[in-house]
C-alpha positions in Angstrom: -11.0 51.2 58.2 -10.2 50.4 54.6 -10.3 47.2 52.8 -8.0 46.2 50.0 -9.4 44.2 47.2 -7.1 41.7 45.7 -7.6 39.8 42.5 -7.9 36.1 42.9 -4.8 34.2 41.7 -5.2 32.3 38.6 -4.5 28.6 39.0 -1.1 27.6 37.9 -1.1 25.3 34.9 0.2 21.9 35.9 2.4 20.0 33.4 0.8 17.1 31.8 2.5 14.1 33.3 0.2 11.5 31.9 2.1 9.1 29.6 1.2 9.6 25.9 0.1 6.5 24.0 2.4 5.7 21.1 0.7 4.1 18.1 2.2 1.1 16.3 3.0 3.3 13.3 4.9 5.8 15.5 6.7 2.9 17.2 8.0 1.7 13.8 8.9 5.2 12.8 10.9 5.7 16.1 12.6 2.3 15.6 13.8 3.2 12.1 15.0 6.6 13.4 17.1 4.9 16.1 18.3 2.4 13.5 19.5 5.2 11.3 21.4 6.5 14.3 23.0 3.1 14.7 24.0 3.1 11.0 25.6 6.6 11.4 27.6 5.2 14.4 28.9 2.5 12.1 29.8 5.1 9.4 31.8 7.2 11.9 33.3 4.2 13.6 34.1 1.7 10.9 36.2 -0.3 13.3 32.9 -1.8 14.5 32.9 -3.8 11.3 36.3 -5.4 12.1 34.8 -8.7 13.4 32.2 -9.2 10.7 34.8 -8.5 7.9 37.9 -10.3 9.2 36.4 -13.2 11.1 34.5 -14.9 8.2 37.7 -14.7 6.1 40.0 -16.1 8.7 37.6 -18.8 10.0 36.6 -20.0 6.5 40.2 -20.3 5.3 41.5 -21.8 8.5 38.8 -24.4 9.2 38.5 -25.4 5.5 42.2 -26.0 4.8 43.0 -27.5 8.2 40.1 -29.8 8.6 38.8 -30.2 5.0 41.1 -33.0 4.0 40.7 -34.9 7.3 36.9 -34.7 7.5 35.7 -34.8 3.9 38.8 -36.0 2.0 39.4 -32.8 0.2 38.7 -29.1 0.5 36.0 -28.9 -2.2 34.0 -31.7 -0.7 34.1 -30.0 2.7 32.8 -26.6 1.5 29.0 -27.5 1.4 29.4 -28.4 5.1 31.7 -25.7 6.4 30.3 -22.6 4.6 26.8 -22.8 6.2 28.5 -23.6 9.5 30.9 -20.7 9.4 28.1 -18.4 8.3 25.9 -19.3 11.3 28.8 -19.1 13.7 30.0 -15.7 12.4 26.7 -14.0 12.3 25.4 -15.3 15.6 28.8 -14.4 17.3 28.5 -11.0 15.8 25.2 -10.4 17.6 27.2 -10.3 20.9 28.4 -6.8 20.0 24.8 -5.6 20.4 24.9 -6.2 24.1 28.3 -4.7 24.6 27.5 -1.5 22.7 24.2 -1.2 24.4 25.9 -1.4 27.8 28.5 1.3 26.7 25.7 3.6 25.6 23.9 3.2 28.9 27.1 3.9 30.8 27.5 7.2 28.8 24.0 8.3 29.8 22.7 8.3 26.2 19.7 6.1 27.0 18.8 8.4 29.9 18.1 11.0 27.3 16.2 8.6 25.1 14.0 7.7 28.1 12.9 11.4 28.5 11.9 11.7 24.9 8.3 11.2 23.7 9.1 8.1 21.8 8.2 4.4 22.0 10.0 2.7 24.9 11.1 -0.1 22.7 12.6 2.2 20.0 16.1 2.8 21.5 16.6 -0.9 21.9 14.9 -2.2 18.7 16.5 0.5 16.7 20.0 -0.4 17.9 19.3 -4.1 17.2 17.9 -3.4 13.8 21.0 -1.4 12.8 23.1 -4.4 13.6 21.4 -6.3 10.8 23.6 -4.3 8.5 26.6 -6.0 10.2 25.0 -9.4 9.8 24.5 -8.7 6.1 28.1 -7.8 5.6 29.3 -11.0 7.4 26.9 -13.1 5.3 28.1 -11.6 2.1 31.8 -12.0 2.8 31.3 -15.6 3.9 29.6 -16.5 0.7 32.2 -14.6 -1.4 35.1 -16.4 0.3 33.3 -19.7 -0.2 32.7 -18.9 -3.9 36.4 -18.0 -4.3 37.4 -21.4 -2.8 35.1 -23.4 -5.2 31.8 -23.5 -3.3 28.9 -24.0 -5.8 25.6 -24.3 -3.9 22.9 -26.1 -5.9 20.2 -23.9 -4.3 21.0 -21.1 -6.7 20.4 -17.4 -6.1 17.0 -18.0 -4.4 18.5 -20.6 -2.0 21.4 -18.4 -1.1 19.3 -15.3 -0.5 16.8 -17.4 1.6 19.6 -18.8 3.7 21.1 -15.3 4.2 17.7 -13.8 5.3 17.1 -16.7 7.6 20.4 -16.3 9.3 20.0 -12.5 9.7 16.4 -13.0 11.1 17.6 -15.5 13.7 20.6 -13.4 14.6 18.3 -10.4 15.2 16.2 -12.5 17.5 19.2 -13.8 19.4 20.6 -10.3 19.8 17.6 -9.6 22.2 19.2 -12.1 24.6 22.5 -10.2 24.6 20.6 -6.9 24.8 19.0 -8.1 28.0 22.5 -9.0 29.3 23.7 -5.5 28.4 20.8 -4.0 30.4 21.3 -6.2 33.5 25.1 -6.3 33.7 27.2 -3.4 34.8 30.2 -3.7 32.4 30.5 -4.2 28.7 33.5 -6.5 29.2 31.3 -8.7 31.5 28.6 -8.8 28.8 31.1 -9.9 26.2 32.7 -12.5 28.4 29.5 -14.1 29.6 28.1 -14.1 26.0 31.1 -15.8 24.6 31.0 -18.4 27.4 27.4 -19.2 26.5 27.6 -19.0 22.7 30.9 -20.7 21.9 29.9 -24.1 23.3 26.5 -23.9 21.4 28.3 -23.2 18.1 31.1 -25.8 18.5 28.9 -28.5 20.0 26.7 -28.6 17.0 26.7 -30.0 13.4 28.3 -26.8 12.1 31.8 -28.4 11.4 31.5 -32.1 11.6 28.9 -34.9 11.2 27.3 -35.6 14.6 27.5 -39.3 13.7 31.2 -39.3 14.5 30.6 -38.0 18.1 29.9 -40.1 21.2 26.2 -41.0 21.6 25.7 -38.8 24.7 27.1 -35.8 22.8 24.9 -36.6 19.8 21.8 -36.2 21.9 22.8 -32.6 22.8 23.9 -31.8 19.3 20.5 -33.0 17.9 18.5 -30.7 20.2 20.9 -27.8 19.9 19.1 -24.9 18.2 22.3 -23.9 16.4 22.3 -27.4 14.8 18.7 -26.8 13.5 19.7 -23.4 12.1 22.8 -24.8 10.4 20.8 -27.6 8.8 18.2 -25.2 7.6 20.9 -23.0 6.0 22.4 -26.1 4.3 19.0 -27.2 3.0 18.3 -23.7 1.5 21.7 -23.0 0.1 22.9 -26.5 -1.0 19.6 -28.0 -2.0 17.1 -25.1 -2.4 14.8 -27.1 0.0 12.5 -25.4 2.5 12.3 -28.1 5.2 11.1 -28.5 8.7 14.4 -27.1 10.1 13.6 -23.8 8.4 10.2 -23.8 10.1 11.7 -24.6 13.5 14.3 -21.9 13.2 11.7 -19.3 12.3 9.4 -20.4 15.1 12.3 -20.3 17.6 13.3 -16.8 16.5 9.7 -15.6 16.9 9.5 -17.1 20.4 12.7 -15.5 21.5 11.6 -12.0 20.3 8.2 -12.5 21.9 9.7 -13.4 25.3 12.9 -11.4 25.4 11.9 -8.1 23.8 9.2 -7.2 26.4 11.5 -8.4 29.2 14.4 -6.4 27.9 12.3 -3.2 27.6 10.9 -3.7 31.1 14.4 -4.1 32.6 15.7 -1.2 30.6 13.0 1.1 32.0 13.9 0.0 35.5 17.6 0.4 35.2 17.8 3.7 33.3 
């Protein structure tokens, strides 16, 4: 009887499935990389800039020349009121595109690939939202240029204008997290856009962006006075028209920070569940 000696099998190496911890520095690096991807998308698809280029021109000219004489007596007197209002409306409305584009990318399976990469979970979302700040900057610049061409001369000077522009873009970035959550939860980009418009348009028009709330019914004034859009518009007017850093600026920044603190983790959590 013979015995056969066999070599013991070497244990098969198991893949390391433990999640790697991403440092804060790596998270920022991943975010900027994804933001660069978003900027490249804009470069190769310039039609994405259609709304932030055309809308501020059309809205500024239309609202000023149609309502300027009736509300303020003449166009020039109406410009300090309407330019900050149009600026806030245009930039915030432009943040809706964030949710629709996010939904389109998820439908194409792009975010499934991102989820498998060893990057920060928040990076695909925060990077896309950060890239849209470029769009907000374009809308802000065009709105002020059109206003200057029409005779708008803000007393806040360069510092006031730049401060107002930064404030609007920061607030738009924070609000875009709300639309990003809609993009994650809803199944169609058209649904995201429709629902976002339904929510945002009443907030922008039922505010002090275009007229003095004192001319409104008392019950409507109560809503306008607590409307966060009204606080942002007032803050922009204080910075651009007067160069004044007031309480409305503080409330706008606090509100933006709260929105990001609440909506960003919630959006990332829903994104990891859905993709």
